[in-house]
C-alpha positions as CSV (number, residue, x, y, z in Angstrom):
1,M,11.3,-31.4,-17.3
2,S,12.5,-28.8,-14.8
3,D,14.9,-29.6,-11.9
4,V,12.1,-29.0,-9.4
5,E,9.8,-31.5,-11.2
6,G,12.6,-34.0,-11.1
7,R,13.0,-33.5,-7.4
8,A,9.3,-34.0,-6.9
9,I,9.5,-37.3,-8.7
10,Q,12.5,-38.3,-6.6
11,T,10.6,-37.3,-3.4
12,L,7.7,-39.6,-4.5
13,L,10.0,-42.5,-5.3
14,Q,12.1,-42.2,-2.2
15,G,9.1,-41.7,0.1
16,L,6.7,-44.2,-1.3
17,G,8.8,-46.6,-3.4
18,P,8.8,-47.5,-7.1
19,G,5.7,-47.3,-9.2
20,R,4.3,-46.7,-12.6
21,G,2.4,-44.0,-14.5
22,L,4.2,-40.9,-13.3
23,A,3.3,-37.4,-14.3
24,A,4.5,-34.0,-12.9
25,G,3.4,-30.4,-12.8
26,L,5.1,-27.1,-12.0
27,A,3.6,-23.8,-10.9
28,P,5.3,-20.4,-10.0
29,G,4.9,-18.3,-6.9
30,R,3.5,-14.7,-7.0
31,V,4.5,-11.2,-5.8
32,T,2.0,-8.3,-5.6
33,L,3.4,-4.9,-6.4
34,V,0.3,-2.9,-5.5
35,G,-3.3,-4.1,-4.9
36,E,-3.4,-6.1,-1.7
37,H,-6.7,-7.3,-0.2
38,V,-8.9,-6.0,-3.0
39,D,-9.3,-9.1,-5.1
40,Y,-12.3,-10.3,-3.0
41,V,-14.1,-7.0,-3.5
42,G,-13.6,-6.5,-7.2
43,G,-10.5,-4.3,-7.1
44,R,-7.6,-3.8,-9.5
45,I,-4.2,-5.4,-8.9
46,V,-0.6,-5.2,-10.2
47,C,1.2,-8.5,-9.6
48,M,3.5,-11.0,-11.2
49,A,4.4,-14.6,-11.2
50,V,8.0,-15.1,-10.1
51,D,10.8,-17.5,-10.9
52,L,10.5,-19.5,-7.7
53,S,8.4,-22.6,-8.2
54,L,6.8,-25.7,-6.7
55,A,6.3,-29.1,-8.4
56,V,4.0,-32.0,-7.7
57,A,4.5,-35.6,-9.1
58,V,1.6,-38.0,-9.1
59,R,0.9,-41.6,-9.9
60,P,-2.0,-44.0,-9.5
61,S,-2.1,-45.7,-6.0
62,P,-1.5,-49.4,-6.2
63,D,-3.9,-50.2,-3.4
64,G,-6.6,-47.5,-3.5
65,R,-5.0,-45.4,-0.7
66,W,-4.3,-41.7,-1.0
67,R,-0.8,-40.7,0.0
68,A,1.4,-37.6,-0.1
69,V,5.0,-36.9,0.8
70,S,6.8,-33.5,1.1
71,A,9.9,-32.4,3.0
72,G,9.9,-35.4,5.3
73,R,6.2,-35.3,6.0
74,R,3.9,-38.2,4.9
75,V,0.1,-38.4,5.0
76,E,-2.2,-41.2,4.1
77,R,-6.0,-41.4,3.7
78,S,-8.6,-43.9,2.6
79,S,-10.4,-41.1,0.8
80,P,-9.4,-37.6,-0.4
81,S,-10.4,-35.3,2.5
82,A,-9.1,-32.2,4.2
83,Q,-7.6,-32.9,7.6
84,G,-5.3,-29.9,8.2
85,D,-2.1,-31.3,6.8
86,I,0.1,-31.3,3.7
87,G,-2.4,-33.5,1.9
88,D,-5.3,-31.1,2.1
89,R,-4.7,-29.0,-1.1
90,L,-3.3,-32.0,-3.0
91,F,-6.3,-34.1,-2.4
92,A,-8.6,-31.1,-2.8
93,A,-7.2,-30.7,-6.3
94,A,-8.3,-34.2,-7.2
95,M,-11.8,-33.6,-5.7
96,A,-12.2,-30.4,-7.7
97,L,-11.2,-32.1,-10.9
98,R,-13.8,-34.8,-10.3
99,L,-16.4,-32.1,-9.9
100,R,-15.5,-30.9,-13.4
101,G,-15.8,-34.4,-14.8
102,V,-12.1,-35.3,-14.9
103,A,-11.8,-38.8,-13.5
104,T,-8.9,-39.2,-11.1
105,P,-8.0,-42.5,-9.4
106,P,-6.6,-42.7,-5.9
107,L,-3.2,-41.1,-6.1
108,E,0.2,-41.0,-4.6
109,M,2.0,-37.7,-4.7
110,G,5.4,-36.1,-4.0
111,V,6.2,-32.4,-3.6
112,A,9.4,-30.4,-4.1
113,S,9.8,-26.7,-4.0
114,D,12.1,-23.7,-4.4
115,L,9.1,-21.6,-3.1
116,P,9.0,-21.0,0.7
117,E,5.9,-22.1,2.6
118,S,3.8,-19.5,4.4
119,A,5.9,-16.6,3.2
120,G,3.2,-14.7,1.4
121,L,4.4,-15.8,-2.1
122,S,1.4,-17.9,-3.0
123,S,2.8,-21.3,-2.2
124,S,-0.7,-22.6,-1.5
125,A,-2.0,-21.6,-4.9
126,A,1.1,-23.0,-6.5
127,L,0.7,-26.3,-4.7
128,T,-2.9,-26.7,-5.9
129,S,-2.2,-25.5,-9.4
130,A,0.9,-27.8,-9.8
131,A,-1.2,-30.7,-8.6
132,L,-3.9,-29.9,-11.1
133,V,-1.4,-29.8,-14.0
134,A,0.1,-33.1,-13.0
135,M,-3.3,-34.8,-12.6
136,L,-4.5,-33.4,-16.0
137,R,-1.3,-34.8,-17.6
138,L,-1.9,-38.2,-15.9
139,A,-5.5,-38.2,-17.2
140,G,-4.6,-37.0,-20.7
141,Q,-7.0,-34.1,-20.3
142,A,-6.9,-30.4,-20.9
143,V,-8.8,-27.4,-19.6
144,S,-8.9,-23.7,-20.5
145,A,-6.9,-21.2,-18.4
146,D,-10.1,-19.9,-16.9
147,E,-11.3,-23.4,-16.1
148,L,-8.0,-24.1,-14.3
149,V,-8.3,-20.9,-12.2
150,A,-11.9,-21.8,-11.4
151,T,-11.0,-25.4,-10.4
152,A,-8.1,-24.2,-8.2
153,L,-10.5,-21.8,-6.5
154,V,-13.0,-24.6,-5.9
155,A,-10.2,-26.7,-4.3
156,E,-9.0,-23.8,-2.1
157,R,-12.3,-22.1,-1.1
158,D,-15.0,-24.8,-1.3
159,I,-13.0,-27.9,-0.3
160,V,-10.2,-26.7,1.9
161,G,-12.3,-23.8,3.2
162,V,-9.9,-20.8,2.8
163,P,-11.9,-17.6,2.1
164,C,-9.4,-16.3,-0.4
165,G,-9.9,-14.0,-3.4
166,E,-8.8,-14.9,-6.9
167,L,-5.5,-13.0,-7.1
168,D,-3.1,-15.9,-6.4
169,Q,-4.7,-18.4,-8.8
170,R,-5.0,-15.9,-11.6
171,A,-1.4,-14.7,-11.2
172,V,-0.1,-18.3,-11.3
173,V,-2.0,-19.0,-14.5
174,H,-2.1,-15.8,-16.5
175,S,1.3,-14.1,-15.9
176,R,3.8,-13.5,-18.7
177,A,7.6,-13.5,-18.6
178,D,9.2,-10.0,-18.5
179,S,5.8,-8.4,-17.6
180,V,3.6,-7.7,-14.7
181,L,0.0,-8.8,-14.7
182,A,-2.8,-6.2,-14.3
183,L,-6.0,-7.7,-12.9
184,D,-9.5,-6.2,-12.9
185,C,-11.4,-8.4,-10.5
186,E,-14.7,-6.7,-11.2
187,L,-14.6,-7.4,-14.9
188,G,-12.6,-10.6,-14.7
189,S,-10.1,-9.2,-17.2
190,H,-6.3,-9.3,-17.2
191,W,-3.5,-7.9,-19.4
192,A,0.3,-7.8,-19.4
193,V,2.2,-4.7,-18.8
194,P,5.9,-5.0,-19.9
195,W,8.5,-4.7,-17.1
196,P,10.4,-1.6,-18.4
197,W,13.7,-1.8,-16.4
198,R,16.6,-4.2,-17.0
199,D,18.5,-2.7,-14.1
200,L,15.8,-3.0,-11.5
201,C,14.5,-6.1,-9.7
202,V,12.4,-7.2,-6.7
203,V,13.9,-8.5,-3.6
204,V,11.8,-10.6,-1.2
205,A,12.8,-11.4,2.4
206,A,10.9,-13.7,4.7
207,S,10.1,-12.3,8.2
208,G,10.2,-15.6,9.9
209,E,6.6,-15.0,11.1
210,T,4.2,-17.6,9.7
211,H,1.6,-16.3,7.3
212,D,-1.9,-17.9,7.2
213,V,-4.7,-16.8,4.9
214,G,-7.0,-19.2,6.6
215,G,-6.7,-17.4,9.9
216,A,-9.3,-15.4,11.8
217,G,-7.7,-12.0,10.9
218,Y,-8.0,-12.6,7.2
219,R,-11.6,-13.6,7.5
220,E,-12.4,-10.6,9.6
221,R,-10.8,-8.2,7.0
222,R,-12.7,-9.8,4.2
223,E,-16.0,-9.5,6.0
224,A,-15.3,-5.9,6.8
225,A,-14.4,-5.1,3.2
226,T,-17.6,-6.8,1.9
227,R,-19.6,-5.0,4.5
228,A,-18.2,-1.7,3.4
229,C,-19.1,-2.2,-0.2
230,A,-22.6,-3.4,0.8
231,A,-23.1,-0.3,3.1
232,L,-22.3,2.0,0.2
233,G,-24.4,0.0,-2.3
234,V,-21.5,-0.5,-4.7
235,S,-20.6,-3.6,-6.7
236,S,-16.9,-3.3,-6.1
237,C,-14.3,-1.2,-4.3
238,Q,-13.5,0.5,-7.6
239,H,-16.7,2.5,-7.1
240,I,-16.1,3.7,-3.5
241,G,-13.9,6.7,-4.3
242,D,-14.0,9.1,-1.4
243,R,-17.3,7.8,-0.1
244,W,-15.4,5.7,2.5
245,R,-16.0,8.7,4.7
246,E,-19.7,7.8,4.8
247,L,-19.1,4.4,6.3
248,P,-19.8,3.5,10.0
249,V,-16.7,4.4,12.1
250,E,-15.9,0.7,12.9
251,I,-15.3,-0.2,9.2
252,Q,-14.3,3.2,7.8
253,R,-10.6,2.5,7.9
254,F,-11.1,-0.8,6.0
255,G,-13.2,1.0,3.4
256,R,-10.5,3.6,3.0
257,H,-7.9,0.9,2.3
258,I,-9.8,-0.9,-0.3
259,A,-10.8,2.3,-2.1
260,T,-7.3,3.9,-2.1
261,E,-5.5,0.6,-2.8
262,T,-7.4,-0.1,-6.0
263,R,-6.7,3.5,-7.1
264,R,-3.0,3.0,-6.3
265,A,-3.0,-0.1,-8.6
266,D,-4.4,2.0,-11.4
267,S,-1.6,4.6,-10.9
268,A,1.0,1.8,-10.7
269,I,-0.1,0.6,-14.2
270,E,0.4,4.1,-15.5
271,M,3.8,4.4,-13.8
272,L,5.0,1.1,-15.3
273,E,3.8,2.3,-18.7
274,A,5.7,5.5,-18.3
275,G,8.8,3.9,-16.8
276,D,8.6,6.2,-13.7
277,V,10.3,4.1,-11.0
278,Q,10.3,6.9,-8.4
279,A,6.5,7.2,-8.6
280,L,6.0,3.4,-8.6
281,G,8.2,3.2,-5.5
282,R,6.1,5.8,-3.7
283,L,3.0,3.8,-4.5
284,I,4.6,0.7,-3.1
285,D,5.4,2.6,0.1
286,E,1.9,4.0,0.3
287,S,0.4,0.5,-0.1
288,H,2.4,-0.7,2.9
289,E,1.3,2.3,5.0
290,S,-2.3,1.6,4.2
291,L,-2.0,-2.1,5.0
292,R,-0.3,-1.1,8.3
293,G,-2.4,1.8,9.4
294,D,-5.9,1.2,7.9
295,Y,-6.1,-2.6,7.3
296,M,-3.9,-3.5,10.3
297,V,-2.4,-6.6,8.7
298,S,1.3,-5.7,9.2
299,T,3.5,-6.6,12.1
300,E,6.3,-4.8,13.9
301,R,8.9,-6.9,12.2
302,L,7.5,-6.3,8.7
303,D,7.3,-2.6,9.4
304,A,11.0,-2.6,10.6
305,M,12.0,-4.7,7.5
306,T,10.4,-2.3,5.1
307,A,11.9,0.7,6.9
308,A,15.3,-0.9,6.7
309,A,14.9,-1.6,3.0
310,R,13.9,2.0,2.3
311,Q,17.1,3.2,3.9
312,A,19.3,1.0,1.7
313,P,20.8,2.9,-1.3
314,G,19.1,2.0,-4.6
315,C,15.7,1.0,-3.0
316,Y,12.7,2.8,-4.4
317,G,9.9,1.3,-2.3
318,A,9.1,-1.5,0.1
319,R,6.0,-3.2,1.5
320,L,4.7,-6.4,3.0
321,V,3.8,-8.9,0.4
322,G,0.8,-11.2,0.6
323,A,-2.1,-11.0,3.0
324,G,0.1,-9.9,5.9
325,F,0.0,-11.2,9.5
326,G,3.6,-12.3,8.9
327,G,5.0,-13.7,5.7
328,S,7.5,-11.6,3.8
329,A,8.5,-8.1,2.8
330,M,9.5,-7.0,-0.8
331,A,11.5,-4.1,-2.1
332,L,11.8,-2.5,-5.6
333,V,15.6,-2.0,-5.9
334,E,18.4,-1.4,-8.3
335,R,19.9,-4.8,-9.3
336,E,23.4,-3.9,-8.2
337,A,22.1,-2.9,-4.8
338,A,19.9,-6.0,-4.3
339,Y,22.3,-7.8,-2.0
340,D,22.7,-4.9,0.4
341,C,18.9,-4.3,0.5
342,A,18.2,-8.0,1.2
343,A,20.9,-8.0,3.9
344,A,19.3,-5.0,5.6
345,M,16.0,-6.8,5.8
346,A,17.6,-10.0,6.9
347,V,19.3,-8.2,9.9
348,I,15.8,-7.4,11.2
349,S,14.2,-10.8,10.4
350,G,17.1,-12.9,11.6
351,Q,16.7,-15.0,8.5
352,P,19.9,-14.5,6.5
353,D,19.2,-17.5,4.2
354,A,15.6,-16.5,3.5
355,T,16.0,-13.7,0.9
356,W,15.4,-14.0,-2.8
357,L,15.9,-11.8,-5.9
358,V,12.9,-12.6,-8.1
359,E,12.1,-11.9,-11.8
360,P,8.7,-11.7,-13.6
361,A,8.0,-15.2,-14.8
362,A,5.5,-16.9,-17.1
363,G,2.3,-18.6,-15.7
364,L,0.7,-21.9,-16.6
365,E,-0.9,-20.5,-19.8
366,V,2.6,-20.5,-21.2
367,T,4.5,-23.2,-19.3
368,A,1.8,-25.9,-19.3
369,H,0.2,-25.2,-22.7
370,D,-0.2,-29.0,-23.2
371,V,-2.9,-29.2,-20.6
372,V,-3.9,-25.5,-20.2
373,V,-5.5,-24.6,-23.5
374,D,-8.3,-22.3,-24.7
375,P,-10.4,-23.3,-27.7
376,A,-11.9,-19.8,-27.7
377,S,-8.6,-18.1,-28.0
378,A,-9.9,-15.3,-30.2
379,A,-12.7,-14.5,-27.7
380,T,-10.2,-14.7,-24.8
381,A,-7.8,-12.3,-26.5
382,V,-10.6,-9.7,-26.9
383,R,-11.8,-10.2,-23.3
384,N,-8.3,-9.8,-21.8
385,D,-7.1,-6.8,-23.7
386,P,-6.5,-3.7,-21.5
387,P,-9.9,-2.0,-20.9
388,S,-10.2,1.1,-23.1
389,R,-9.5,4.4,-21.3
390,H,-12.4,5.9,-23.2
391,A,-14.9,3.0,-22.6
392,R,-14.1,2.8,-18.9
393,P,-11.9,5.5,-17.3
394,R,-9.7,4.3,-14.5
395,N,-10.5,5.5,-11.0
396,R,-8.9,8.6,-9.5
């Protein structure tokens, strides 16, 4: 059991008293290198789970009431419903499992985390996924990796009502240690690309501006991107190419972002395979500029933080991370220069204690293999191999 899981259990015991039948689950956060805001329009993404994690401890409720405690917050319900508080995603996880036929009694839950909230590092997906793992352990049940992703998405999108894509959940589940995860959201495929540098790392710095994927800005961007694909008659942003110029002027810039961002993800995969850090850094910079100028999801503070990071010796590229509208900035940097790069960003954010050096980490397929299994492992291995360059050339 990890330290974070132990802390989740202590949170539960201290907040709600002694009890029986405890189980716990742990899930990592996520950083996107290139490929932001394209998961919900079938794009390609380069991302990785990181070694910051969140844990949920669960036990049956003694009186049929649903309760949750986290960081001094406590909520209680007579039934598992979404009410705009810390309990929403926890209770939604139980509801989503019930829809899949996994019986969950009324529960009490405790949460502990090394993963910052609302920082663009996928804390919401980690919370839901960790809760699902804990509940599956409590029930003595197992699901496939794809079923876990689907259940987490039902909880987040259908029950909580957040119009998210599938990036976060798939990164949390499918990632591998010492690798980045390549996602093709049109084909539903994924594959690991080894991280080729021992002397490079990713630094993340919180902006201090709250990030919210459920906000109006995110919904508006998703609607514009979907409209752009529909206007061009394409099934995903991978097929837009340079046709974004044909779009109505009011959505042209959004179409340009999703078209160029998925191409940047293709190029990023090639740069990782080639070990070309200079070119990967340029792609990371270009991703931020597209998110700032075309998709308009950056902020003045995030722009200043990424600019400061790029000026730091040893930094190859920097961008906002997550959906934007606040959250965090990340930088690809030489390991020995990581502290100075983080400090440069923290000067802008005013958050000296909110910087992290993160490493590629394993997802739940690896860390929770007792409850995340796949009976069709052979078929899955075939489906999730890298797409053949000859069968399906990457976009240019």
